[in-house]
C-alpha positions as CSV (number, residue, x, y, z in Angstrom):
1,M,76.1,151.1,76.2
2,D,79.5,149.5,76.1
3,Q,80.1,146.0,74.7
4,T,80.5,144.3,78.1
5,S,77.3,145.6,79.7
6,E,75.4,144.8,76.5
7,A,76.5,141.2,76.7
8,T,75.6,141.0,80.4
9,T,72.2,142.6,80.2
10,G,71.1,141.4,76.8
11,P,68.8,138.4,76.1
12,G,71.6,135.9,76.7
13,L,72.5,132.7,74.8
14,A,69.9,130.6,76.6
15,R,67.1,133.0,75.9
16,A,68.0,134.1,72.3
17,A,65.0,133.4,70.1
18,D,66.7,133.2,66.8
19,T,70.1,132.6,65.1
20,A,70.5,136.4,64.5
21,G,70.3,137.0,68.2
22,L,72.8,134.2,68.9
23,E,75.1,135.5,66.2
24,A,75.2,138.9,67.8
25,L,76.0,137.5,71.2
26,I,78.7,135.2,70.1
27,S,80.2,137.8,67.8
28,R,80.8,139.9,71.0
29,A,82.5,137.0,72.6
30,A,84.6,136.3,69.5
31,R,85.9,139.8,69.5
32,A,87.3,139.3,73.0
33,G,90.6,138.5,71.4
34,K,92.4,137.7,68.2
35,G,92.1,134.2,66.8
36,L,90.1,131.7,68.7
37,P,88.4,133.1,71.8
38,P,90.1,131.8,75.0
39,V,87.1,129.7,76.1
40,E,89.2,127.4,78.3
41,R,90.0,130.4,80.5
42,W,86.3,131.6,80.9
43,N,84.3,130.4,83.9
44,P,80.8,131.8,83.5
45,D,77.7,130.5,85.2
46,F,75.8,127.7,83.6
47,C,72.6,129.2,82.1
48,G,70.7,126.0,81.0
49,D,70.5,124.1,77.8
50,L,70.0,125.5,74.3
51,D,67.9,123.8,71.6
52,M,70.9,123.3,69.4
53,E,72.3,120.0,68.1
54,I,75.2,118.9,66.0
55,R,74.3,115.8,64.1
56,A,76.7,113.0,63.3
57,D,77.3,114.4,59.7
58,G,78.4,117.7,61.2
59,T,75.1,119.6,60.4
60,W,74.1,122.1,63.0
61,F,70.4,122.5,64.0
62,Y,68.8,125.3,66.0
63,L,65.2,124.9,67.1
64,G,64.9,121.9,64.9
65,T,66.0,123.8,61.7
66,P,69.4,123.3,60.0
67,I,71.7,126.3,60.1
68,G,72.6,126.8,56.5
69,R,75.0,129.6,56.7
70,L,78.6,128.3,57.0
71,P,80.0,131.5,58.4
72,L,77.5,131.4,61.2
73,V,78.4,127.7,62.0
74,Q,82.1,128.6,61.9
75,L,81.4,131.5,64.4
76,F,79.5,129.2,66.8
77,S,82.3,126.6,66.5
78,T,84.8,129.0,67.9
79,V,83.1,129.2,71.3
80,L,82.5,125.4,71.7
81,R,84.0,123.7,74.8
82,K,83.7,120.2,76.1
83,D,84.1,120.0,79.8
84,E,85.2,117.2,82.2
85,D,81.5,116.2,82.6
86,G,81.6,115.0,79.0
87,K,79.0,117.6,77.9
88,T,79.6,120.3,75.2
89,Y,78.8,123.9,75.7
90,L,78.7,127.3,73.9
91,V,80.8,129.6,76.2
92,T,81.1,133.3,76.4
93,P,82.7,135.4,79.1
94,V,79.3,135.8,80.8
95,E,77.4,132.6,80.3
96,K,77.6,128.9,79.4
97,V,74.8,126.9,77.7
98,G,74.6,123.3,76.9
99,I,74.1,121.9,73.4
100,R,73.6,118.3,72.1
101,V,76.3,116.6,70.1
102,V,75.3,113.3,68.5
103,D,78.9,112.1,67.8
104,A,81.7,114.6,67.5
105,P,81.3,118.4,67.1
106,F,83.5,118.5,63.9
107,V,84.0,116.3,60.8
108,A,87.4,116.0,59.1
109,V,86.5,116.3,55.4
110,E,89.9,116.4,53.7
111,M,93.4,115.0,54.3
112,N,96.8,115.8,53.0
113,V,99.9,113.5,53.3
114,A,103.4,114.9,53.2
115,G,106.6,112.9,53.7
116,E,107.1,109.2,54.3
117,G,107.9,106.9,57.1
118,A,108.8,108.5,60.4
119,E,108.7,111.9,58.6
120,Q,105.2,111.5,57.4
121,V,102.7,114.2,58.4
122,L,98.9,113.9,58.1
123,T,97.1,117.2,57.9
124,F,93.3,117.4,58.1
125,R,90.7,120.1,57.3
126,T,87.5,120.1,59.2
127,N,84.0,121.1,58.0
128,V,84.3,124.4,59.9
129,G,87.7,125.3,58.5
130,D,90.2,124.1,61.1
131,V,93.5,122.8,59.7
132,V,95.1,120.4,62.1
133,E,98.2,118.2,61.8
134,A,97.9,114.9,63.6
135,G,100.7,114.5,66.1
136,P,101.5,114.8,69.8
137,E,99.1,117.7,70.5
138,H,96.4,116.4,68.1
139,P,96.4,112.6,68.4
140,L,94.3,110.2,66.3
141,R,92.2,107.5,67.9
142,F,90.1,104.7,66.5
143,G,86.7,103.9,68.0
144,D,84.5,100.9,67.5
145,E,81.9,100.6,64.8
146,D,80.5,97.2,63.6
147,E,79.9,98.4,59.9
148,T,83.6,99.3,59.4
149,A,85.2,96.6,61.5
150,G,86.0,99.2,64.2
151,L,87.4,101.8,61.9
152,K,86.0,105.0,63.2
153,P,88.8,107.5,63.5
154,Y,88.7,110.7,65.5
155,L,91.2,113.6,65.6
156,L,91.6,115.8,68.6
157,V,91.2,119.4,67.3
158,R,91.4,121.5,70.5
159,G,90.7,121.1,74.2
160,R,88.5,118.0,74.4
161,L,86.8,118.6,71.0
162,E,87.3,116.0,68.3
163,A,86.6,115.6,64.6
164,L,85.1,112.4,63.3
165,V,87.1,111.5,60.2
166,A,84.6,111.3,57.3
167,R,84.1,107.9,55.7
168,S,85.8,108.9,52.4
169,V,88.8,110.4,54.2
170,M,89.0,107.3,56.4
171,Y,89.5,105.1,53.4
172,E,92.3,107.4,52.2
173,L,93.8,107.3,55.7
174,V,94.0,103.5,55.9
175,E,95.8,103.5,52.5
176,H,98.7,104.9,54.4
177,G,98.6,102.3,57.1
178,E,101.6,99.9,57.6
179,R,102.7,97.0,59.8
180,I,104.4,98.4,62.9
181,E,105.6,96.6,66.0
182,I,104.1,98.1,69.1
183,D,105.1,96.7,72.5
184,G,106.0,93.4,70.8
185,E,102.7,93.1,68.9
186,A,102.3,93.5,65.1
187,M,99.8,96.3,64.5
188,F,98.3,97.9,61.5
189,A,98.9,101.6,62.2
190,V,99.5,105.0,60.7
191,R,102.2,107.6,61.4
192,S,102.2,111.4,61.7
193,Q,104.8,113.7,63.2
194,G,106.8,110.8,64.6
195,E,103.8,109.4,66.5
196,V,102.3,106.0,65.7
197,Y,98.5,105.4,65.9
198,P,97.4,101.8,66.0
199,I,94.3,100.9,64.1
200,M,94.0,97.2,64.8
201,P,96.2,94.1,65.4
202,W,97.8,92.9,62.1
203,E,96.3,89.5,62.7
204,K,92.8,90.9,62.7
205,L,93.5,92.8,59.5
206,E,94.7,89.6,57.8
207,R,91.6,87.8,59.0
208,L,89.3,90.6,57.7
209,S,91.2,90.6,54.4
210,S,90.9,86.8,53.8
């Protein structure tokens, strides 16, 4: 049986009973091309939801059990896609299944800073091994969170998939913040690849610091 027919007639993502079955199915999809599979170009039928969840700390669960094998998690992460409906899916050339994501599918666990001022580049590594430079194609944004006065940074990794910047990395990130005028307003912001990413109004920062 060739690879295509096996993927079509096999148990399917939505019916796979264990991670070994899922791994085999996704491995076939991952071999469809070099590098990351072209999930954005695949338009398979929706085959239901899978009992898989990505927790806020980046831990993957399948059938209520943590997936402890990093290579397996990395493999699954290559066929993730977030669609316009706001939901996240595992996608292969022949089917699409929904999974649950508590916050963001990835976590940025390390950051490197090169250069200064307008030449500064912030490079992040995610928990699944992506290395991403913040910039025009991979912008940073800051969400709202009461415990951190609104400092909940996210980095766009690919498609609509984001990485939540881990708390320890967030503290490192804000150390590189500076006062920058944006549309006539003084903002506390960070730079990367010539882009400016506002964190909060400078006035708010001074109020929080007092």
